[in-house]
KOLTORMAR-16018 format. One record per atom (N, C-alpha, C, CB): residue in one letter; y, x, z. Coordinates in steps of 0.02 Angstrom, whole numbers, padded with zeros to 5 digits, always signed. Glycine has a CB too. Layout:
BEGIN
AYXZ;...
END
This chain:
BEGIN
M+02211+04417+04039;M+02268+04460+04054;M+02279+04470+04129;M+02331+04430+04023;G+02230+04452+04169;G+02238+04456+04240;G+02253+04525+04266;G+02179+04429+04274;H+02217+04576+04239;H+02229+04644+04263;H+02299+04668+04247;H+02178+04692+04233;L+02327+04642+04192;L+02396+04662+04175;L+02446+04627+04219;L+02410+04646+04102;R+02428+04570+04248;R+02473+04538+04296;R+02479+04583+04358;R+02447+04467+04316;R+02423+04614+04379;R+02427+04661+04435;R+02467+04723+04415;R+02356+04682+04458;T+02461+04743+04352;T+02501+04798+04328;T+02575+04784+04336;T+02485+04813+04254;R+02596+04722+04324;R+02666+04705+04330;R+02691+04716+04401;R+02679+04632+04309;T+02652+04695+04451;T+02672+04705+04520;T+02675+04779+04537;T+02623+04669+04568;H+02625+04816+04516;H+02623+04888+04529;H+02682+04922+04495;H+02557+04919+04506;H+02695+04900+04434;H+02749+04928+04394;H+02816+04921+04430;H+02753+04895+04326;S+02828+04865+04463;S+02892+04853+04494;S+02905+04901+04552;S+02896+04781+04519;K+02851+04929+04581;K+02860+04974+04638;K+02875+05045+04618;K+02798+04972+04681;I+02850+05067+04559;I+02857+05137+04542;I+02887+05147+04473;I+02789+05171+04544;A+02926+05099+04450;A+02957+05104+04384;A+03001+05166+04381;A+02998+05041+04368;R+03001+05199+04324;R+03040+05260+04315;R+03108+05248+04283;R+03001+05309+04274;L+03112+05197+04241;L+03176+05184+04207;L+03226+05152+04255;L+03165+05139+04145;P+03290+05168+04247;P+03339+05152+04300;P+03365+05080+04302;P+03395+05196+04294;R+03364+05044+04247;R+03397+04979+04245;R+03348+04922+04259;R+03431+04969+04177;R+03376+04863+04277;R+03334+04806+04295;R+03358+04743+04258;R+03334+04795+04370;A+03310+04704+04235;A+03324+04640+04203;A+03272+04589+04225;A+03325+04647+04126;Q+03293+04526+04230;Q+03249+04473+04253;Q+03237+04423+04197;Q+03279+04437+04315;L+03174+04406+04188;L+03157+04357+04135;L+03182+04288+04155;L+03081+04356+04123;T+03219+04257+04109;T+03246+04190+04122;T+03215+04136+04078;T+03321+04190+04111;A+03186+04156+04022;A+03154+04107+03978;A+03105+04143+03933;A+03207+04068+03936;R+03053+04107+03913;R+03005+04134+03864;R+02983+04077+03819;R+02944+04167+03899;S+02977+04093+03755;S+02954+04045+03706;S+02897+04075+03666;S+03012+04023+03659;E+02840+04041+03666;E+02784+04063+03625;E+02793+04034+03556;E+02715+04041+03657;L+02812+04076+03509;L+02832+04053+03443;L+02773+04040+03396;L+02878+04103+03411;T+02720+04078+03405;T+02661+04069+03361;T+02598+04077+03403;T+02662+04121+03302;E+02543+04052+03375;E+02478+04061+03406;E+02450+04130+03392;E+02430+04008+03384;T+02483+04168+03349;T+02460+04235+03332;T+02493+04289+03375;T+02474+04249+03259;G+02532+04269+03425;G+02555+04318+03474;G+02628+04337+03472;G+02516+04377+03467;T+02670+04298+03439;T+02741+04313+03438;T+02777+04273+03492;T+02771+04297+03368;V+02815+04308+03534;V+02852+04275+03588;V+02925+04298+03587;V+02820+04291+03657;L+02969+04253+03610;L+03040+04269+03617;L+03056+04268+03691;L+03084+04218+03578;L+03080+04324+03717;L+03093+04332+03788;L+03168+04341+03800;L+03054+04393+03816;S+03194+04306+03851;S+03265+04309+03868;S+03272+04339+03938;S+03298+04239+03865;F+03319+04385+03946;F+03328+04421+04009;F+03401+04419+04031;F+03304+04493+04002;D+03411+04417+04097;D+03475+04431+04128;D+03474+04502+04155;D+03492+04379+04185;V+03527+04540+04141;V+03533+04607+04170;V+03556+04598+04242;V+03583+04652+04129;I+03519+04626+04290;I+03534+04615+04361;I+03556+04678+04398;I+03474+04585+04395;D+03564+04734+04362;D+03591+04793+04395;D+03667+04792+04389;D+03561+04858+04365;E+03700+04843+04413;E+03773+04844+04415;E+03805+04883+04358;E+03796+04873+04481;D+03765+04914+04316;D+03792+04955+04262;D+03819+04912+04206;D+03739+05004+04236;P+03867+04937+04167;P+03892+04899+04109;P+03837+04885+04059;P+03950+04938+04075;F+03843+04829+04024;F+03794+04812+03973;F+03831+04798+03908;F+03751+04750+03995;R+03826+04845+03862;R+03858+04839+03796;R+03807+04858+03743;R+03922+04884+03791;F+03810+04824+03686;F+03763+04840+03633;F+03793+04823+03566;F+03696+04802+03643;T+03761+04849+03514;T+03779+04834+03445;T+03715+04821+03407;T+03821+04891+03412;P+03715+04780+03355;P+03654+04766+03317;P+03620+04830+03294;P+03668+04722+03258;G+03554+04833+03302;G+03515+04891+03285;G+03493+04932+03345;G+03554+04934+03239;Q+03526+04920+03402;Q+03507+04958+03462;Q+03446+04927+03496;Q+03567+04961+03510;F+03417+04966+03541;F+03355+04945+03574;F+03359+04959+03649;F+03295+04981+03543;V+03313+04928+03685;V+03301+04946+03755;V+03230+04972+03760;V+03313+04884+03803;A+03219+05019+03805;A+03152+05044+03819;A+03127+05011+03883;A+03152+05122+03825;V+03066+04987+03882;V+03034+04955+03940;V+02974+04997+03960;V+03013+04881+03924;D+02962+05004+04026;D+02905+05045+04047;D+02859+05008+04095;D+02930+05109+04080;L+02800+05037+04105;L+02752+05012+04153;L+02702+05068+04168;L+02715+04948+04126;V+02663+05058+04221;V+02607+05101+04236;V+02544+05060+04230;V+02613+05133+04307;H+02503+05077+04180;H+02442+05040+04166;H+02385+05068+04210;H+02423+05044+04091;P+02342+05026+04238;P+02290+05051+04283;P+02241+05099+04250;P+02252+04994+04313;Q+02229+05092+04185;Q+02184+05138+04151;Q+02221+05191+04109;Q+02137+05100+04107;L+02276+05171+04079;L+02310+05215+04031;L+02366+05256+04061;L+02336+05174+03974;G+02387+05238+04122;G+02442+05275+04154;G+02510+05251+04131;G+02434+05348+04141;Y+02558+05296+04133;Y+02627+05278+04117;Y+02635+05265+04043;Y+02675+05334+04140;R+02668+05209+04027;R+02682+05191+03958;R+02754+05165+03952;R+02632+05138+03932;R+02785+05181+03896;R+02854+05159+03883;R+02860+05144+03809;R+02906+05213+03905;S+02893+05088+03793;S+02902+05069+03723;S+02973+05043+03711;S+02850+05016+03702;P+03003+05059+03654;P+03069+05031+03636;P+03062+04965+03600;P+03108+05081+03593;Y+03109+04920+03612;Y+03112+04855+03578;Y+03183+04842+03555;Y+03087+04798+03624;C+03191+04831+03490;C+03257+04816+03463;C+03281+04747+03488;C+03257+04817+03386;L+03345+04742+03499;L+03373+04679+03524;L+03373+04626+03470;L+03444+04691+03551;Y+03351+04567+03489;Y+03353+04508+03446;Y+03421+04474+03453;Y+03296+04459+03463;G+03452+04481+03511;G+03517+04451+03524;G+03536+04462+03596;G+03518+04377+03507;G+03591+04431+03615;G+03614+04437+03684;G+03688+04425+03689;G+03596+04505+03712;S+03714+04434+03749;S+03785+04424+03762;S+03809+04478+03810;S+03799+04353+03792;E+03858+04516+03788;E+03887+04567+03832;E+03923+04533+03890;E+03935+04613+03794;A+03960+04479+03876;A+03998+04445+03929;A+03952+04417+03982;A+04041+04389+03898;E+03896+04387+03961;E+03850+04356+04009;E+03796+04405+04032;E+03817+04295+03978;R+03796+04466+04004;R+03747+04518+04023;R+03675+04493+04013;R+03758+04540+04097;T+03661+04471+03952;T+03595+04446+03935;T+03571+04481+03871;T+03596+04369+03926;F+03505+04482+03862;F+03477+04506+03799;F+03411+04471+03786;F+03468+04583+03800;Q+03392+04471+03722;Q+03330+04440+03700;Q+03288+04490+03661;Q+03344+04377+03658;L+03222+04485+03668;L+03176+04527+03631;L+03126+04483+03594;L+03139+04575+03679;L+03112+04500+03531;L+03060+04468+03492;L+03000+04515+03493;L+03084+04452+03418;V+02945+04492+03522;V+02888+04536+03536;V+02825+04508+03504;V+02878+04544+03612;R+02787+04551+03473;R+02720+04534+03449;R+02670+04565+03497;R+02707+04558+03374;I+02629+04523+03528;I+02580+04546+03577;I+02519+04572+03540;I+02561+04490+03628;V+02503+04635+03550;V+02444+04666+03520;V+02405+04702+03574;V+02463+04714+03461;R+02340+04695+03574;R+02299+04725+03626;R+02305+04801+03629;R+02226+04707+03615;E+02320+04831+03571;E+02327+04904+03570;E+02393+04927+03598;E+02319+04930+03499;G+02438+04881+03614;G+02503+04898+03640;G+02511+04873+03711;G+02559+04870+03596;P+02496+04913+03762;P+02497+04888+03831;P+02565+04862+03854;P+02476+04943+03877;V+02620+04889+03828;V+02685+04864+03849;V+02696+04794+03819;V+02742+04912+03827;S+02673+04783+03758;S+02681+04717+03728;S+02640+04665+03767;S+02660+04717+03655;V+02580+04684+03789;V+02539+04638+03829;V+02572+04624+03896;V+02468+04666+03839;F+02600+04676+03926;F+02636+04668+03989;F+02694+04619+03981;F+02661+04736+04013;L+02733+04628+03928;L+02790+04583+03917;L+02766+04512+03903;L+02833+04608+03858;G+02713+04505+03865;G+02687+04439+03851;G+02659+04403+03912;G+02634+04443+03799;D+02642+04441+03963;D+02613+04413+04024;D+02667+04396+04076;D+02562+04461+04053;L+02729+04414+04063;L+02782+04401+04111;L+02793+04326+04122;L+02847+04433+04089;E+02812+04309+04182;E+02831+04241+04199;E+02905+04239+04216;E+02788+04213+04257;V+02937+04182+04207;V+03008+04175+04224;V+03019+04196+04297;V+03032+04102+04213;G+03068+04238+04307;G+03082+04265+04374;G+03058+04336+04383;G+03051+04221+04425;D+03013+04359+04341;D+02988+04428+04347;D+03043+04477+04326;D+02926+04438+04303;V+03040+04536+04356;V+03090+04589+04344;V+03056+04647+04309;V+03122+04612+04411;V+03091+04674+04258;V+03067+04732+04222;V+03118+04788+04230;V+03054+04717+04147;S+03094+04849+04222;S+03139+04907+04220;S+03149+04927+04147;S+03110+04967+04262;F+03210+04949+04131;F+03224+04968+04062;F+03278+05021+04060;F+03246+04906+04021;R+03288+05048+04001;R+03343+05094+03988;R+03377+05074+03923;R+03317+05168+03984;G+03443+05082+03922;G+03479+05065+03861;G+03533+05013+03875;G+03432+05040+03808;P+03557+04982+03822;P+03540+04990+03752;P+03563+05058+03724;P+03571+04934+03712;S+03524+05082+03675;S+03540+05144+03641;S+03515+05140+03570;S+03509+05205+03678;G+03532+05190+03530;G+03511+05190+03460;G+03570+05181+03413;G+03461+05136+03448;H+03554+05178+03348;H+03605+05176+03296;H+03628+05104+03282;H+03579+05208+03233;S+03689+05098+03260;S+03716+05033+03241;S+03695+05015+03170;S+03793+05033+03247;M+03682+04950+03161;M+03667+04923+03094;M+03729+04897+03059;M+03615+04868+03098;L+03786+04894+03092;L+03845+04865+03061;L+03864+04902+02998;L+03903+04865+03111;P+03874+04866+02943;P+03890+04900+02880;P+03958+04933+02882;P+03888+04850+02822;R+03961+04993+02851;R+04024+05029+02848;R+04067+05008+02789;R+04011+05104+02845;E+04034+04987+02736;E+04070+04964+02676;E+04081+04889+02680;E+04033+04983+02612;R+04139+04867+02660;R+04157+04797+02670;R+04132+04750+02614;R+04232+04791+02674;D+04119+04776+02554;D+04107+04731+02498;D+04037+04735+02470;D+04156+04747+02443;T+03991+04769+02504;T+03923+04774+02477;T+03882+04711+02493;T+03888+04836+02505;H+03834+04698+02451;H+03785+04645+02461;H+03730+04673+02505;H+03756+04618+02393;L+03720+04645+02564;L+03670+04670+02611;L+03602+04640+02595;L+03690+04654+02684;V+03552+04683+02587;V+03484+04661+02574;V+03441+04684+02633;V+03456+04689+02506;L+03418+04636+02672;L+03378+04650+02732;L+03305+04639+02716;L+03401+04606+02791;M+03264+04691+02724;M+03192+04686+02714;M+03157+04702+02780;M+03167+04734+02657;C+03121+04653+02806;C+03088+04663+02870;C+03019+04632+02868;C+03129+04633+02928;T+02976+04654+02913;T+02911+04623+02922;T+02901+04609+02996;T+02854+04669+02893;G+02864+04555+03010;G+02847+04539+03079;G+02908+04535+03124;G+02799+04590+03107;V+02903+04567+03183;V+02958+04565+03231;V+03016+04610+03210;V+02934+04584+03300;G+03009+04642+03152;G+03067+04677+03124;G+03124+04630+03107;G+03046+04714+03061;L+03110+04565+03110;L+03164+04516+03103;L+03214+04522+03160;L+03136+04445+03101;G+03192+04546+03219;G+03235+04547+03278;G+03302+04581+03267;G+03200+04581+03333;P+03304+04645+03248;P+03369+04677+03237;P+03408+04646+03180;P+03360+04750+03224;C+03373+04620+03130;C+03409+04587+03074;C+03444+04524+03099;C+03360+04569+03017;R+03410+04487+03141;R+03442+04426+03169;R+03502+04445+03212;R+03391+04385+03210;C+03496+04498+03250;C+03553+04521+03291;C+03612+04538+03246;C+03533+04582+03334;L+03600+04572+03191;L+03653+04588+03144;L+03682+04525+03113;L+03627+04634+03089;L+03640+04478+03093;L+03663+04417+03061;L+03708+04377+03109;L+03604+04374+03039;R+03690+04374+03172;R+03730+04338+03221;R+03799+04370+03228;R+03695+04335+03289;R+03802+04436+03229;R+03867+04470+03234;R+03909+04456+03171;R+03857+04546+03243;L+03878+04460+03113;L+03915+04448+03051;L+03937+04376+03045;L+03873+04467+02991;A+03899+04329+03073;A+03920+04259+03073;A+03987+04250+03109;A+03866+04215+03105;R+04000+04292+03158;R+04063+04290+03195;R+04118+04330+03160;R+04054+04315+03265;E+04100+04387+03133;E+04151+04435+03110;E+04160+04438+03034;E+04134+04502+03135;D+04110+04418+02996;D+04114+04423+02923;D+04072+04369+02891;D+04092+04494+02898;P+04089+04305+02903;P+04045+04250+02882;P+04040+04240+02807;P+04069+04187+02913;G+04084+04272+02769;G+04080+04265+02696;G+04039+04320+02662;G+04148+04265+02668;R+04013+04366+02701;R+03975+04423+02673;R+03914+04398+02635;R+03954+04471+02728;R+03901+04427+02577;R+03840+04409+02540;R+03781+04446+02571;R+03848+04426+02465;I+03730+04408+02592;I+03673+04437+02627;I+03609+04402+02602;I+03680+04429+02704;T+03558+04442+02589;T+03492+04415+02571;T+03441+04446+02618;T+03474+04430+02497;L+03400+04402+02648;L+03347+04424+02694;L+03279+04410+02662;L+03353+04388+02762;F+03236+04461+02661;F+03167+04453+02642;F+03124+04470+02703;F+03148+04499+02580;W+03084+04421+02725;W+03044+04429+02786;W+02970+04426+02767;W+03061+04373+02839;G+02936+04482+02777;G+02865+04486+02761;G+02822+04468+02821;G+02848+04555+02736;L+02776+04422+02812;L+02728+04402+02863;L+02658+04401+02831;L+02745+04333+02893;R+02607+04394+02873;R+02539+04395+02847;R+02514+04325+02830;R+02493+04429+02896;L+02516+04281+02879;L+02485+04215+02873;L+02536+04159+02881;L+02429+04208+02924;E+02517+04099+02861;E+02559+04041+02874;E+02571+04031+02948;E+02527+03978+02844;E+02521+04048+02988;E+02526+04040+03061;E+02578+04088+03092;E+02459+04052+03094;D+02599+04139+03056;D+02649+04186+03081;D+02720+04161+03071;D+02640+04253+03048;V+02729+04109+03031;V+02796+04085+03015;V+02826+04051+03076;V+02794+04036+02954;C+02888+04069+03092;C+02923+04040+03150;C+02997+04049+03139;C+02899+04073+03217;L+03036+04024+03187;L+03109+04034+03188;L+03145+04005+03127;L+03125+04107+03194;L+03115+03955+03095;L+03146+03925+03037;L+03212+03890+03055;L+03099+03876+03005;D+03214+03859+03115;D+03276+03827+03136;D+03333+03877+03142;D+03266+03791+03204;E+03317+03937+03167;E+03368+03989+03173;E+03392+04012+03104;E+03341+04048+03213;L+03347+04021+03057;L+03366+04042+02991;L+03409+03989+02956;L+03304+04057+02949;L+03391+03926+02966;L+03431+03872+02937;L+03500+03868+02969;L+03395+03805+02945;A+03504+03881+03035;A+03569+03882+03068;A+03612+03939+03041;A+03560+03890+03144;L+03582+03996+03029;L+03620+04052+03001;L+03643+04037+02930;L+03577+04115+03001;E+03603+03999+02893;E+03624+03977+02826;E+03690+03938+02829;E+03569+03934+02794;R+03696+03896+02880;R+03756+03855+02887;R+03816+03897+02908;R+03745+03799+02937;E+03805+03949+02946;E+03860+03989+02973;E+03881+04046+02928;E+03841+04017+03040;L+03834+04070+02887;L+03848+04124+02839;L+03846+04093+02770;L+03797+04184+02846;V+03903+04084+02739;V+03907+04042+02679;V+03872+04074+02619;V+03979+04028+02662;N+03862+04140+02619;N+03829+04174+02564;N+03764+04206+02585;N+03876+04227+02534;F+03730+04174+02631;F+03667+04200+02658;F+03608+04161+02628;F+03666+04196+02735;T+03559+04197+02601;T+03497+04167+02578;T+03438+04206+02607;T+03493+04165+02500;W+03381+04174+02610;W+03323+04207+02639;W+03259+04182+02606;W+03319+04196+02715;E+03208+04226+02607;E+03142+04209+02580;E+03089+04240+02626;E+03134+04235+02507;I+03034+04205+02632;I+02976+04230+02669;I+02921+04246+02619;I+02951+04179+02722;S+02893+04306+02625;S+02838+04327+02582;S+02775+04336+02625;S+02856+04393+02544;L+02722+04300+02608;L+02659+04305+02645;L+02610+04350+02607;L+02628+04235+02656;S+02583+04398+02643;S+02536+04445+02610;S+02466+04417+02605;S+02535+04511+02648;Q+02446+04371+02652;Q+02379+04343+02651;Q+02380+04267+02661;Q+02335+04377+02705;P+02414+04231+02617;P+02415+04158+02626;P+02346+04128+02615;P+02466+04126+02578;R+02329+04080+02656;R+02263+04049+02650;R+02263+03991+02599;R+02239+04023+02718;G+02320+03960+02591;G+02325+03904+02544;G+02380+03916+02494;G+02338+03839+02582;E+02407+03862+02468;E+02461+03866+02420;E+02526+03878+02458;E+02466+03802+02377;W+02555+03936+02449;W+02618+03953+02482;W+02672+03956+02428;W+02613+04022+02521;P+02716+03905+02426;P+02764+03900+02371;P+02810+03960+02362;P+02806+03840+02380;P+02835+03991+02418;P+02880+04048+02407;P+02841+04111+02383;P+02918+04065+02472;L+02861+04168+02407;L+02833+04231+02382;L+02765+04245+02412;L+02881+04288+02397;Q+02720+04273+02372;Q+02653+04292+02394;Q+02642+04366+02381;Q+02598+04249+02359;G+02628+04403+02434;G+02618+04475+02429;G+02660+04511+02480;G+02634+04499+02359;R+02648+04576+02487;R+02691+04617+02529;R+02760+04622+02499;R+02660+04688+02539;I+02810+04633+02541;I+02878+04633+02513;I+02890+04694+02469;I+02930+04632+02570;T+02850+04747+02476;T+02854+04802+02429;T+02831+04781+02360;T+02813+04862+02454;E+02793+04726+02356;E+02769+04700+02293;E+02814+04645+02265;E+02699+04673+02300;T+02838+04602+02309;T+02873+04542+02286;T+02948+04551+02277;T+02861+04486+02333;V+02978+04595+02316;V+03052+04599+02316;V+03080+04639+02257;V+03075+04630+02380;P+03054+04698+02240;P+03088+04738+02188;P+03103+04702+02123;P+03046+04797+02172;P+03058+04661+02094;P+03076+04628+02031;P+03132+04577+02038;P+03015+04594+02003;L+03147+04556+02101;L+03199+04505+02111;L+03270+04534+02112;L+03186+04468+02175;L+03275+04600+02118;L+03340+04631+02126;L+03367+04653+02058;L+03336+04692+02174;E+03411+04613+02029;E+03435+04626+01962;E+03483+04685+01960;E+03468+04565+01934;R+03521+04695+02015;R+03567+04751+02019;R+03553+04789+02084;R+03641+04727+02017;L+03567+04853+02082;L+03560+04895+02142;L+03626+04927+02162;L+03508+04948+02130;D+03673+04934+02116;D+03733+04972+02130;D+03781+04938+02178;D+03768+04988+02067;D+03771+04872+02190;D+03816+04836+02235;D+03784+04821+02303;D+03838+04771+02203;K+03728+04852+02317;K+03688+04832+02376;K+03682+04887+02428;K+03620+04811+02354;Q+03675+04864+02490;Q+03659+04907+02546;Q+03595+04881+02577;Q+03718+04910+02600;F+03546+04924+02589;F+03479+04903+02608;F+03465+04919+02681;F+03427+04937+02564;Y+03430+04871+02713;Y+03407+04879+02782;Y+03332+04869+02783;Y+03443+04828+02830;L+03296+04919+02808;L+03223+04916+02812;L+03202+04920+02885;L+03191+04974+02771;T+03175+04865+02912;T+03152+04864+02982;T+03080+04838+02982;T+03199+04820+03028;S+03033+04883+02994;S+02964+04865+02985;S+02920+04920+03014;S+02947+04853+02910;N+02855+04917+02996;N+02810+04972+03013;N+02828+05033+02972;N+02736+04951+03000;G+02805+05091+02995;G+02825+05153+02963;G+02802+05160+02891;G+02800+05209+03001;V+02747+05128+02874;V+02722+05133+02805;V+02770+05099+02757;V+02652+05101+02800;M+02788+05037+02772;M+02834+05001+02728;M+02901+05036+02724;M+02844+04929+02753;V+02928+05057+02782;V+02994+05089+02782;V+02993+05153+02740;V+03016+05105+02854;A+02941+05194+02749;A+02939+05257+02713;A+02929+05247+02638;A+02882+05301+02740;E+02885+05200+02619;E+02872+05189+02548;E+02932+05157+02513;E+02811+05146+02539;M+02960+05104+02543;M+03016+05071+02512;M+03078+05116+02512;M+03032+05006+02548;G+03089+05153+02566;G+03146+05198+02568;G+03142+05251+02514;G+03151+05230+02636;A+03082+05280+02505;A+03073+05331+02453;A+03082+05301+02384;A+03003+05362+02459;A+03057+05240+02373;A+03065+05208+02308;A+03138+05193+02293;A+03024+05144+02305;L+03176+05169+02343;L+03247+05156+02332;L+03284+05219+02312;L+03278+05124+02395;R+03268+05274+02346;R+03300+05337+02328;R+03280+05359+02258;R+03282+05392+02379;E+03217+05346+02241;E+03192+05365+02174;E+03230+05328+02119;E+03117+05351+02169;V+03247+05265+02131;V+03283+05227+02079;V+03359+05237+02084;V+03267+05153+02085;G+03381+05282+02128;G+03450+05302+02128;G+03494+05275+02183;G+03479+05282+02067;V+03467+05238+02231;V+03508+05213+02286;V+03525+05271+02333;V+03472+05155+02325;P+03588+05283+02349;P+03606+05338+02394;P+03577+05326+02464;P+03682+05345+02398;G+03557+05380+02496;G+03530+05375+02564;G+03579+05343+02612;G+03511+05442+02589;S+03644+05350+02600;S+03694+05321+02644;S+03694+05245+02642;S+03762+05346+02626;R+03661+05216+02591;R+03656+05143+02586;R+03587+05117+02605;R+03673+05122+02514;I+03549+05158+02639;I+03482+05137+02661;I+03477+05147+02737;I+03426+05176+02624;Y+03470+05092+02774;Y+03460+05095+02847;Y+03386+05087+02860;Y+03502+05040+02885;E+03355+05131+02899;E+03284+05129+02911;E+03268+05128+02986;E+03250+05190+02878;E+03226+05081+03006;E+03203+05076+03076;E+03129+05057+03074;E+03245+05023+03116;S+03087+05104+03096;S+03015+05091+03098;S+02992+05081+03170;S+02976+05148+03064;F+02942+05038+03179;F+02918+05020+03245;F+02854+05057+03265;F+02907+04946+03249;F+02817+05081+03217;F+02760+05125+03229;F+02744+05161+03165;F+02697+05084+03255;D+02696+05208+03166;D+02683+05251+03109;D+02748+05285+03086;D+02653+05211+03050;H+02785+05311+03135;H+02851+05338+03120;H+02849+05398+03073;H+02886+05358+03185;R+02794+05435+03075;R+02790+05497+03035;R+02752+05488+02970;R+02758+05551+03077;H+02742+05426+02949;H+02704+05415+02888;H+02739+05447+02829;H+02694+05340+02876;R+02700+05482+02788;R+02726+05512+02727;R+02694+05476+02668;R+02712+05589+02724;P+02733+05441+02629;P+02704+05401+02575;P+02677+05445+02519;P+02756+05353+02547;S+02624+05422+02489;S+02597+05458+02432;S+02641+05447+02371;S+02525+05436+02417;R+02639+05494+02326;R+02677+05487+02264;R+02657+05424+02226;R+02668+05549+02220;E+02592+05410+02227;E+02567+05352+02191;E+02595+05287+02220;E+02490+05350+02193;A+02597+05282+02287;A+02623+05221+02318;A+02697+05211+02301;A+02614+05224+02394;V+02736+05264+02302;V+02807+05259+02287;V+02816+05239+02214;V+02843+05325+02301;Q+02777+05269+02169;Q+02785+05253+02098;Q+02767+05181+02082;Q+02743+05300+02057;R+02719+05153+02118;R+02701+05083+02107;R+02761+05038+02123;R+02641+05064+02150;I+02797+05054+02176;I+02856+05014+02194;I+02912+05025+02143;I+02881+05032+02264;V+02922+05088+02122;V+02973+05103+02072;V+02960+05063+02008;V+02973+05179+02057;Q+02898+05059+01988;Q+02882+05022+01927;Q+02898+04948+01935;Q+02808+05031+01910;R+02892+04922+01996;R+02910+04852+02006;R+02985+04842+02001;R+02885+04827+02075;F+03024+04891+02024;F+03097+04887+02013;F+03114+04886+01939;F+03132+04946+02048;E+03075+04921+01900;E+03090+04929+01829;E+03062+04873+01786;E+03063+04995+01805;T+03026+04827+01816;T+02994+04774+01777;T+03044+04737+01734;T+02959+04725+01823;D+03100+04717+01764;D+03152+04681+01727;D+03219+04718+01730;D+03159+04609+01754;M+03215+04784+01729;M+03276+04822+01738;M+03322+04815+01679;M+03259+04896+01749;T+03384+04795+01692;T+03434+04787+01640;T+03465+04855+01622;T+03488+04738+01662;A+03501+04856+01568;A+03535+04918+01547;A+03584+04941+01600;A+03571+04907+01480;E+03616+04892+01634;E+03664+04908+01686;E+03630+04945+01744;E+03699+04844+01711;V+03571+04920+01764;V+03535+04951+01819;V+03510+05020+01798;V+03477+04907+01841;R+03487+05026+01737;R+03464+05091+01713;R+03522+05142+01714;R+03436+05085+01641;A+03581+05120+01695;A+03639+05165+01696;A+03656+05185+01768;A+03700+05131+01663;F+03650+05137+01813;F+03663+05151+01884;F+03614+05204+01910;F+03657+05087+01927;R+03551+05195+01893;R+03500+05242+01916;R+03514+05311+01888;R+03431+05219+01895;T+03530+05316+01824;T+03544+05380+01793;T+03604+05414+01824;T+03555+05371+01718;R+03656+05375+01839;R+03717+05403+01868;R+03704+05435+01935;R+03770+05349+01875;Y+03668+05399+01979;Y+03657+05426+02046;Y+03603+05481+02047;Y+03637+05370+02094;S+03554+05475+02003;S+03501+05526+02002;S+03529+05592+01977;S+03443+05503+01957;S+03574+05590+01928;S+03603+05651+01901;S+03655+05681+01948;S+03634+05638+01834;G+03684+05638+01993;G+03734+05662+02040;G+03703+05698+02097;G+03776+05606+02065;
END
């Protein structure tokens, strides 16, 4: 990563985005490239955010030129002017490599926070959060806010990962369990190498049969564009109103799911569909 270290120095001289933040801590969470980065905002502008919002970070790469990528907030403090990012370092993503190469004390340029709020509008719905990889970041930001403002809310989190080596942040999930009295979570591994007691498979495969009711739920999908598009289409197909589906994709934003892929997920919803759920689907589909 040496050439990207030089990129960081060059980037600091000609950054285009107006705001500045300094890295104060970094934690390498997995050997597969997941890091948690903590920043102090060091410019003079106000810093306010809501769960679901993101900051854009930029750099000038010596071979690829100017690059900018958005990252949803994992957490932070408006009062202390801090924010955290959960980042997966991938060679195909020069900004992710740049962020992964930062050292404490380094300064980045950014813009934001901006974007849509994840805060639920309805007070009594059961929140179902489906995320993969670093899509956990905005979900965790939402969970932390709800732990302060609505700790009795019923919430279920399904987190899709690939390998056992990708599993991390268990202490944080257990802490949230203690603070949110009706919060449960499951991890689903798509490529487990050994015996993985919880769920095995992609969350588009493992989650639908677990949802006995749909009419009391609000869904959050934060993942790659393929999962978001396929699951979102399937939820609409089984009658969930679009107003109860929050979607945030991190790449493949324009993916259009095939009819076959959507129907496979729909069939999984119907595996153990009760008469009540069938009535719910019929009511919303006819409306």
